[in-house]
N, C-alpha and C positions, 0 to 999 in steps of 0.2 A: 505494498498498499505508499503511494507515493502521499507524503505531505506536503500542505501548502504551506507554507511560512510566511505570516504577517507582518512579523516582528524579528530581527535580526539581537543574536545577545552576544554580549563581549565583554571579554573579564581584562578589567584594567587591573596592570600589573599580575602579583601573582597568589594577592592576599587572597582571593578566593578558593583557588587552584590548592594553595598550600592547605587551608583548612579541609576540603573538598578528601585529598588525600589524606589525612588522618581517619575517613569516617569509615564506620565499618559497608561491607559491599551493600546489605540491602538501603541503607541509609543511600549513597552514592544514587543507586537506582533511583530510590525514591525522589531524590531530587535531578536525576536528566528525565525522566516521569514527569515533573514539573517541570520545568525550565521548557521541555518542548511542548507543553500545553499552553506554555505562557505566550512559546512562539506561534504556534499555529492557529488556538482559537482567537474570536476576537473579543468575545466578552469572559471576560477569564472573570471566574468566582473567587469573592475575597477570601476565603476559606485558601488559596494559594498565592493571592497572590494582594496585598492590602498595601493602600499608604497610609503613611507615615504621619498623625496629625502632630502638626504644630510644628515641621520640618519642613526643607525647603526642597519640597518636592522628593523626595525619597519614599521610596515604595520597599516592602519587604515581602521575598521568596520564603511561603511558608510551609515549612513540610514535618509530616509526624510519624513515625514507627513506633509502633506499639506507645508506651508514655515516652517516649522523647520526644523533644522539639527542640527544631533547629529552626534558625533565621539566618537569611542571605539578603545582604542590602542592596540595594539598585536605584540606578533613577532614570531618565529617557535624555536622548539625546537625538534632535533629528527626530522629533516623530515616532519611528519605528523602530527604534535604533534603544536597548536595552541594554544598559553598560552596570556587571555586577561589581561591586566592590571587596563586600568581607564578611563573613558569615560567622556563624558562633550554634552551642548548642545554650538555648533559653533554659535556667534552672529555677528561675523563680518567675512569678505571673506579671511582672512590668519590667520592660525590655530594659537593659542596662543602658543608663547613660551614657555612657563610653563608648560603648556602642558605635550608638548615634552619631555620638561626636568623631567619631573617626571615620563613620559614614559622609558626615557631611564634611569634612577636613578631604578627605578621597576627590569625593566629587569638585571642589574649588580646583583640587590639584589637577583635575582629571582635564575642565578647561580651561586653566592657568594655560596646560602644556598646548592645548588643543588651538589657542589663539595665538602660540606665537610663532 
C-alpha cells in the first residue's frame, strides 16, 4: 500500500534521534507509526499530536506503550514541514518545564540557522 504524504518530517540535529536510539523496540515502532500517521492523514487526532498551550507554536507527538508515556516536541516550518526537536519519557502529569524550554530554544536555533 502506497502512502500519500501530506506532511514531511525533519529531525533537527540529533536530539530526537539520540532519544529514539535508546528506546525499546516496541516504543520505537509506536513512534514510527505515530509519525507516519501525522505525515499521512489530514486531521490528526489530539491523542497523537497536540499543540502545547502557552508555547510559540510547539506541538507534542504523543506516544503511549502500556503504562509508559513518551513525548517528542515539534513545530511547523512552511506549512507542511514538521521539525522534530527533542523527546523524553513523561513521568509526571505535567510536562516538565525544562523540556518545553529546550524545545523552544531548539526552535529558535533552527530558525536562526535557517535565516543565515
